[in-house]
C-alpha positions as CSV (number, residue, x, y, z in Angstrom):
1,X,101.9,68.5,104.8
2,X,103.9,67.4,101.9
3,X,105.4,70.2,99.7
4,X,104.1,68.3,96.7
5,X,100.5,68.4,97.9
6,X,98.3,71.0,96.2
7,X,96.9,73.8,98.5
8,X,93.4,75.2,97.9
9,X,92.4,78.2,100.0
10,X,89.3,80.3,99.8
11,X,87.9,83.5,101.2
12,X,84.1,83.5,101.8
13,X,82.4,85.0,98.8
14,X,81.5,88.5,99.7
15,X,77.9,89.7,99.8
16,X,77.3,92.4,97.3
17,X,74.6,94.4,99.0
18,X,77.3,96.3,100.8
19,X,80.6,98.0,100.0
20,X,84.0,96.6,100.9
21,X,85.2,97.3,104.5
22,X,88.1,96.4,106.7
23,X,86.7,92.9,107.4
24,X,86.7,92.1,103.7
25,X,90.2,93.5,103.3
26,X,91.5,91.6,106.4
27,X,90.2,88.2,105.2
28,X,91.5,88.8,101.7
29,X,94.9,89.8,102.8
30,X,95.2,86.9,105.3
31,X,94.4,84.4,102.5
32,X,96.8,86.2,100.2
33,X,99.6,86.0,102.7
34,X,99.0,82.3,103.3
35,X,98.8,81.7,99.5
36,X,102.0,83.6,98.7
37,X,103.8,81.8,101.6
38,X,102.7,78.4,100.3
39,X,103.8,79.2,96.8
40,X,107.2,80.3,98.1
41,X,107.3,77.0,100.0
42,X,106.9,75.1,96.7
43,X,103.2,74.3,97.0
44,X,100.8,74.2,94.0
45,X,98.3,76.8,95.2
46,X,94.8,77.7,94.1
47,X,93.4,80.8,95.8
48,X,89.7,81.5,95.3
49,X,87.6,84.5,96.1
50,X,84.4,86.1,94.7
51,X,81.0,87.5,95.3
52,X,77.7,86.1,96.7
53,X,74.9,87.8,94.6
54,X,71.6,86.1,95.3
55,X,69.0,86.3,98.0
56,X,66.3,88.5,99.4
57,X,68.7,91.0,100.8
58,X,70.2,91.7,97.4
59,X,66.8,91.8,95.8
60,X,65.7,94.5,98.3
61,X,68.9,96.5,97.8
62,X,68.4,96.4,94.0
63,X,64.8,97.7,94.4
64,X,66.1,100.5,96.6
65,X,68.4,101.7,93.8
66,X,65.7,101.0,91.1
67,X,68.0,98.6,89.3
68,X,67.3,95.1,88.0
69,X,69.1,92.7,90.3
70,X,71.6,91.5,87.7
71,X,72.6,95.1,86.9
72,X,72.9,95.9,90.6
73,X,75.2,92.9,91.2
74,X,77.3,93.6,88.2
75,X,78.1,97.1,89.6
76,X,78.7,96.0,93.2
77,X,80.7,92.8,92.3
78,X,83.0,95.0,90.3
79,X,83.9,97.0,93.4
80,X,85.0,93.9,95.2
81,X,87.0,92.8,92.2
82,X,88.7,96.3,92.3
83,X,89.4,95.8,96.0
84,X,91.4,92.7,95.2
85,X,93.5,94.6,92.7
86,X,94.0,97.5,95.1
87,X,95.2,95.3,97.9
88,X,97.5,93.3,95.6
89,X,95.6,90.1,96.2
90,X,97.1,87.1,94.2
91,X,93.8,85.2,93.8
92,X,93.8,82.7,90.9
93,X,90.0,82.9,90.4
94,X,87.1,85.2,91.2
95,X,83.7,83.5,91.1
96,X,80.3,85.1,91.0
97,X,77.2,83.2,92.0
98,X,75.4,84.7,88.9
99,X,77.8,82.8,86.6
100,X,76.6,79.9,84.5
101,X,79.3,77.5,86.0
102,X,78.1,78.2,89.5
103,X,74.4,77.8,88.7
104,X,75.1,74.5,87.0
105,X,77.1,73.3,90.0
106,X,74.3,74.3,92.5
107,X,71.6,72.5,90.5
108,X,73.7,69.4,90.3
109,X,74.5,69.6,94.0
110,X,70.8,70.0,94.9
111,X,70.0,66.9,92.8
112,X,72.6,64.9,94.7
113,X,71.0,65.9,98.0
114,X,67.5,64.9,96.6
115,X,68.9,61.5,95.4
116,X,70.4,60.8,98.8
117,X,67.0,61.3,100.4
118,X,68.2,64.3,102.4
119,X,65.8,66.9,101.0
120,X,62.0,66.8,101.5
121,X,59.1,69.2,100.9
122,X,57.3,70.7,103.9
123,X,56.3,74.1,105.4
124,X,58.5,76.5,107.2
125,X,57.3,78.5,110.1
126,X,59.9,80.4,112.2
127,X,62.1,83.4,112.7
128,X,64.2,84.6,109.8
129,X,66.7,87.4,109.5
130,X,66.9,89.0,106.1
131,X,70.2,90.7,107.1
132,X,71.9,87.5,108.1
133,X,70.1,85.3,105.6
134,X,69.7,82.9,108.5
135,X,67.0,81.0,110.4
136,X,66.9,81.2,114.2
137,X,65.1,79.2,116.9
138,X,63.1,80.9,119.6
139,X,65.7,80.1,122.2
140,X,68.4,81.8,120.1
141,X,66.7,85.2,120.1
142,X,67.7,88.0,122.5
143,X,65.4,89.4,125.1
144,X,64.7,92.2,122.6
145,X,63.5,89.6,120.1
146,X,66.6,90.1,117.8
147,X,68.9,87.5,116.2
148,X,72.1,86.7,118.2
149,X,73.9,89.1,115.8
150,X,71.6,91.9,116.7
151,X,69.8,91.7,113.4
152,X,66.0,92.1,113.3
153,X,64.0,88.9,112.6
154,X,60.5,88.4,111.1
155,X,58.1,85.5,111.5
156,X,58.0,83.6,108.2
157,X,55.5,80.9,107.1
158,X,55.8,79.5,103.6
159,X,56.2,76.2,101.8
160,X,59.8,75.1,101.9
161,X,62.1,72.3,101.1
162,X,64.1,71.0,104.1
163,X,67.5,69.5,104.4
164,X,67.7,66.7,107.0
165,X,70.4,68.4,109.1
166,X,69.3,66.5,112.2
167,X,70.3,63.2,110.5
168,X,73.9,64.3,110.4
169,X,74.4,65.5,114.0
170,X,76.3,62.4,115.2
171,X,78.4,62.2,112.1
172,X,79.4,65.8,112.5
173,X,80.4,65.4,116.1
174,X,82.4,62.3,115.2
175,X,84.2,64.3,112.5
176,X,85.0,67.1,114.9
177,X,86.4,64.5,117.4
178,X,88.5,62.7,114.8
179,X,89.8,65.8,113.1
180,X,90.7,68.4,115.7
181,X,92.2,70.6,112.9
182,X,88.8,70.8,111.2
183,X,87.8,74.0,113.1
184,X,90.6,76.5,114.0
185,X,91.1,78.1,116.5
186,X,90.1,75.7,119.3
187,X,87.8,78.2,121.0
188,X,85.6,78.4,117.9
189,X,85.7,74.6,117.6
190,X,84.3,74.3,121.2
191,X,81.5,76.8,120.3
192,X,80.5,74.7,117.2
193,X,80.6,71.4,119.1
194,X,78.4,72.9,121.9
195,X,75.9,74.2,119.3
196,X,75.7,70.8,117.5
197,X,75.4,68.9,120.8
198,X,72.5,71.1,121.8
199,X,70.5,69.5,119.0
200,X,70.2,70.1,115.3
201,X,66.8,70.6,113.6
202,X,66.2,70.2,109.9
203,X,67.1,73.3,107.8
204,X,64.8,75.2,105.5
205,X,66.7,75.3,102.1
206,X,64.2,77.0,99.8
207,X,62.1,80.2,99.7
208,X,59.0,81.2,97.8
209,X,58.6,84.8,99.0
210,X,61.1,86.2,96.5
211,X,62.6,85.3,93.1
212,X,66.2,86.5,92.9
213,X,68.2,83.2,93.1
214,X,68.6,79.8,91.6
215,X,65.4,78.1,91.1
216,X,64.9,74.6,92.5
217,X,65.2,72.0,89.7
218,X,61.7,70.7,88.9
219,X,59.8,73.3,91.0
220,X,60.5,76.8,89.9
221,X,58.2,78.4,92.5
222,X,61.1,77.8,95.0
223,X,64.4,79.6,95.1
224,X,67.4,77.6,96.6
225,X,68.4,79.0,100.0
226,X,71.2,81.5,99.5
227,X,73.6,79.8,101.9
228,X,73.3,76.4,100.1
229,X,73.8,78.3,96.9
230,X,76.7,80.3,98.2
231,X,78.7,77.5,99.8
232,X,78.7,75.5,96.6
233,X,81.0,78.1,95.0
234,X,84.0,76.3,96.5
235,X,83.4,73.3,94.3
236,X,81.8,75.2,91.4
237,X,85.1,77.0,90.9
238,X,86.9,73.6,90.5
239,X,84.6,72.5,87.7
240,X,82.1,70.5,89.7
241,X,80.2,68.4,88.8
242,X,83.2,67.4,86.6
243,X,85.5,65.7,89.0
244,X,88.4,64.9,86.6
245,X,90.4,68.1,86.4
246,X,90.7,70.8,89.0
247,X,88.3,69.2,91.4
248,X,90.4,66.0,91.5
249,X,93.6,68.1,91.9
250,X,92.5,70.6,94.6
251,X,89.5,69.1,96.5
252,X,89.2,68.8,99.5
253,X,90.1,72.4,100.2
254,X,93.0,73.0,102.5
255,X,91.4,76.0,104.2
256,X,88.2,77.9,104.1
257,X,89.0,81.2,105.9
258,X,85.9,82.9,107.3
259,X,84.8,85.5,109.8
260,X,83.5,84.1,113.1
261,X,80.0,85.3,112.3
262,X,79.6,82.8,109.4
263,X,81.3,79.9,111.1
264,X,78.1,78.0,111.7
265,X,77.3,77.9,107.9
266,X,80.8,76.6,107.1
267,X,81.4,74.2,110.1
268,X,77.9,72.8,110.4
269,X,75.7,73.2,107.3
270,X,78.5,72.9,104.7
271,X,80.0,69.6,106.0
272,X,76.5,68.1,106.4
273,X,75.6,69.0,102.8
274,X,78.9,67.5,101.6
275,X,78.4,64.3,103.6
276,X,74.9,64.0,102.2
277,X,76.2,64.5,98.6
278,X,79.0,61.9,99.2
279,X,81.8,64.4,98.8
280,X,85.0,64.9,100.9
281,X,85.0,67.6,103.6
282,X,87.5,70.5,103.6
283,X,90.5,70.0,105.8
284,X,90.1,73.2,107.9
285,X,87.7,75.9,108.6
286,X,89.8,78.8,109.9
287,X,87.7,81.5,111.7
288,X,89.1,84.9,112.5
289,X,87.7,87.6,114.7
290,X,86.1,91.0,114.2
291,X,87.6,94.5,114.1
292,X,86.7,97.5,116.2
293,X,87.6,101.0,115.2
294,X,89.5,103.0,117.9
295,X,87.8,100.7,120.5
296,X,84.3,101.2,119.1
297,X,82.1,98.6,117.5
298,X,82.1,99.3,113.7
299,X,78.6,100.1,112.3
300,X,77.0,102.2,109.6
301,X,74.9,104.0,112.3
302,X,78.0,105.2,114.0
303,X,79.6,106.2,110.7
304,X,82.9,104.5,111.6
305,X,83.1,101.9,108.8
306,X,86.7,101.7,107.6
307,X,87.1,101.9,103.8
308,X,90.1,99.9,102.6
309,X,90.6,102.1,99.5
310,X,90.9,105.2,101.7
311,X,93.2,103.4,104.1
312,X,95.6,102.4,101.4
313,X,95.6,105.9,99.9
314,X,96.4,107.4,103.3
315,X,99.1,105.0,104.6
316,X,100.3,103.0,101.6
317,X,99.5,99.4,100.6
318,X,102.3,97.4,102.3
319,X,102.0,99.4,105.5
320,X,98.3,98.6,105.7
321,X,98.9,94.9,104.8
322,X,101.6,94.7,107.5
323,X,99.6,96.3,110.2
324,X,96.5,94.1,109.7
325,X,98.5,90.9,109.8
326,X,100.8,92.1,112.7
327,X,98.4,93.8,115.0
328,X,96.2,90.9,116.1
329,X,96.8,87.2,116.6
330,X,95.0,85.5,113.8
331,X,91.7,84.1,115.1
332,X,91.2,86.8,117.8
333,X,89.3,90.1,117.6
334,X,91.4,93.2,116.7
335,X,91.2,96.9,117.2
336,X,92.1,99.3,114.4
337,X,93.8,102.4,115.5
338,X,95.6,104.9,113.3
339,X,98.1,105.6,116.1
340,X,98.9,101.9,116.3
341,X,99.3,101.6,112.5
342,X,101.8,104.5,112.6
343,X,103.6,103.1,115.6
344,X,103.9,99.6,114.0
345,X,105.2,101.1,110.8
346,X,107.7,103.4,112.5
347,X,109.0,101.0,115.2
348,X,109.2,97.8,113.1
349,X,109.1,98.5,109.3
350,X,111.0,101.8,109.4
351,X,113.3,101.3,112.5
352,X,114.0,97.6,112.7
353,X,114.0,96.6,109.0
354,X,114.3,99.8,106.9
355,X,117.0,101.3,109.1
356,X,119.0,98.0,109.2
357,X,118.8,97.8,105.4
358,X,119.7,101.5,104.9
359,X,122.6,101.7,107.3
360,X,124.1,98.4,106.1
361,X,123.7,98.8,102.4
362,X,124.7,102.4,102.4
363,X,127.9,101.6,104.3
364,X,128.7,98.6,102.0
365,X,127.9,100.6,98.9
366,X,130.3,103.3,100.0
367,X,133.2,101.2,101.4
368,X,133.0,98.0,99.4
369,X,133.1,99.4,95.9
370,X,129.3,99.3,95.5
371,X,129.4,95.5,95.8
372,X,128.8,92.6,98.2
373,X,131.9,92.6,100.5
374,X,134.8,90.7,99.0
375,X,135.0,88.0,101.6
376,X,136.8,84.8,100.6
377,X,134.6,82.2,98.9
378,X,135.4,79.8,101.7
379,X,133.9,82.3,104.2
380,X,130.4,81.9,102.8
381,X,130.1,78.5,104.4
382,X,131.7,79.8,107.6
383,X,129.1,82.6,107.8
384,X,126.4,79.9,108.1
385,X,128.0,78.7,111.3
386,X,127.8,82.1,113.0
387,X,125.2,82.4,115.8
388,X,123.3,85.0,113.8
389,X,122.7,82.8,110.7
390,X,122.2,79.6,112.8
391,X,119.4,81.5,114.5
392,X,117.9,82.6,111.2
393,X,118.0,79.1,109.7
394,X,116.1,77.7,112.6
395,X,113.5,80.4,112.3
396,X,112.9,79.6,108.6
397,X,111.8,76.1,109.7
398,X,109.7,77.4,112.5
399,X,107.9,79.7,110.0
400,X,106.8,76.7,107.8
401,X,105.3,75.0,110.8
402,X,103.6,78.2,112.1
403,X,102.0,79.0,108.7
404,X,100.7,75.4,108.2
405,X,98.9,76.0,111.5
406,X,97.7,79.4,110.2
407,X,99.7,81.3,112.9
408,X,100.3,84.3,110.6
409,X,101.3,86.6,113.5
410,X,103.9,84.1,114.7
411,X,105.7,84.2,111.3
412,X,105.9,88.0,111.6
413,X,107.2,87.7,115.2
414,X,110.0,85.5,113.9
415,X,110.9,87.9,111.0
416,X,111.0,90.9,113.4
417,X,113.2,88.8,115.8
418,X,115.7,88.3,112.9
419,X,115.8,92.1,112.4
420,X,116.3,92.7,116.1
421,X,119.1,90.2,116.3
422,X,120.8,91.7,113.2
423,X,120.5,95.2,114.7
424,X,122.1,94.0,117.9
425,X,124.8,92.4,115.8
426,X,125.7,95.5,113.8
427,X,125.9,97.6,117.0
428,X,128.0,95.1,118.8
429,X,130.4,94.4,115.8
430,X,130.6,98.1,114.8
431,X,131.8,97.7,111.2
432,X,132.5,101.5,111.0
433,X,135.1,101.0,113.7
434,X,136.6,98.0,112.0
435,X,137.1,100.0,108.9
436,X,140.3,101.4,110.3
437,X,141.5,98.3,112.2
438,X,140.4,95.1,110.6
439,X,138.9,95.3,107.1
440,X,138.8,91.5,106.7
441,X,136.5,91.2,109.7
442,X,134.6,94.3,108.6
443,X,133.8,92.6,105.3
444,X,132.7,89.4,107.1
445,X,130.4,91.3,109.5
446,X,128.8,93.2,106.6
447,X,128.5,90.0,104.6
448,X,126.6,88.4,107.5
449,X,124.3,91.4,107.7
450,X,123.5,91.4,103.9
451,X,122.8,87.7,104.1
452,X,120.4,88.4,107.0
453,X,118.7,91.0,104.9
454,X,118.4,88.5,102.1
455,X,116.5,86.2,104.4
456,X,114.3,89.0,105.7
457,X,113.5,90.1,102.2
458,X,112.5,86.6,101.0
459,X,110.5,85.9,104.2
460,X,108.7,89.2,104.0
461,X,107.4,88.7,100.4
462,X,104.0,87.2,101.4
463,X,103.2,90.2,103.7
464,X,104.6,93.2,101.9
465,X,105.2,92.0,98.3
466,X,106.2,95.4,96.7
467,X,108.6,96.4,99.6
468,X,110.2,93.0,99.9
469,X,110.8,93.0,96.2
470,X,112.6,96.4,96.5
471,X,114.8,94.9,99.4
472,X,115.8,92.0,97.2
473,X,116.4,94.3,94.2
474,X,118.8,96.4,96.2
475,X,120.7,93.2,97.1
476,X,120.6,92.2,93.5
477,X,119.0,88.9,94.3
478,X,117.9,87.3,91.0
479,X,114.1,87.1,90.6
480,X,114.5,83.3,90.0
481,X,116.1,82.9,93.4
482,X,113.5,84.3,95.8
483,X,111.7,81.2,97.0
484,X,112.2,79.5,100.4
485,X,114.2,76.8,98.8
486,X,116.8,79.5,98.1
487,X,117.3,80.2,101.8
488,X,120.5,78.2,101.9
489,X,124.2,78.9,101.6
490,X,124.2,77.5,98.0
491,X,122.2,80.6,97.0
492,X,124.1,83.1,99.3
493,X,125.1,86.4,98.0
494,X,128.2,86.1,95.8
495,X,131.3,88.1,97.2
496,X,132.1,91.2,95.1
497,X,128.8,90.9,93.1
498,X,127.3,94.4,92.4
499,X,124.6,96.0,94.6
500,X,121.9,98.4,93.6
501,X,122.0,102.0,94.7
502,X,120.5,102.1,98.3
503,X,117.3,104.0,98.8
504,X,114.8,104.1,101.7
505,X,112.0,101.6,101.5
506,X,110.0,102.1,104.7
507,X,109.4,105.9,105.4
508,X,108.5,107.0,108.9
509,X,105.1,108.5,109.5
510,X,104.7,111.7,111.5
511,X,102.2,111.2,114.3
């Protein structure tokens, strides 16, 4: 990808009949990390999130609380908005499907599907899951008569508009074949191809049995299917149907990041809708796995749902962000464990990075007049020819490649590798011993270490923004010199420039 190419990334819009949990937090933090990384790499980023507020499930939840649906969604959407602030999510927009801009986009999108001849009126008779807001065929039900997700289903018969999904089967398979990056990771891509090859049937895209939703233009007895409504948010936030401004700049999306449970909607229905409307398809649908809690499946009935607000309060924001991004290879399932969170924090943030910073900066502050070591100006160039800094420079390029492939965990692997190499280097060179024998070499060793820490601080910013900022503050790196383009010798720390008073950044947790 070109650094000049805009980057548009989205979370799914979160369904408001529930409270935020670790899954919502994980997706939001992952998108935030990718967004911050791309901004630091010089990309023009638009990062969208929001809430999905229509549908039968929301209508039933509002009834349960004896609230009008709009009042119910106003309250619940606000909690998701607060979660973004609590997790330090850097989204540029937050869209709600009850907003006027969204409704206008959905109605126009519907009309384009009608114009293309892809929507017709018929009658739906089949299995429907209110919890999943999804239709299932007989063959997809379990032996117990449940949806593949375990949700109960009910037999529904009602008049319905249908979308000619079957018409787009071959076009979808052709697109998957020609664009292997369209569905990430490959295992999920194979699942989707298998599903589509098994045969697509036309999709019911309206309901008459409830009223909370966007009415079908020209037939107000019908409400537009919540998934067709919800998916349109990605273009509604860009001003669609106006294609001249943000839409022209940011569409097609670079990445829709979703949980594996909603992959079918994004990788089958959404591209088919877009093809029918004559619009470009997103570049990648990136599906991640589910979390368990201490090895157990997370469910309300077990009472083990993980509240992100409580988690941050107990362990600290950056510690939670780091753990969720570090613990699992992005795309795979993960297990949340408090013991593992504590272990990751202590062994990596506290020991490998925090300890390196503390022992280096404290020694420098004490023995180099509270300043960057006074190496010769000519040495700065030489420092970049040392094995330590050569290794670091190669890793910086590896990280760009890894993040463009959404390998978040690989980027963190590389950053931790730098800290490990720097810790080996400080132990081997022993600047405390050089203090009495060779102060010139001592200054050079310390300078190399501080430069390594500058790289670590800049690279860590997407993951632990507050803590990384404190690292760079201690090194007195100007706020205008903290992008990836500044990871060169031209922006290296200036010899004898003042440092800030060292203070611990990553405290250890007691188990």
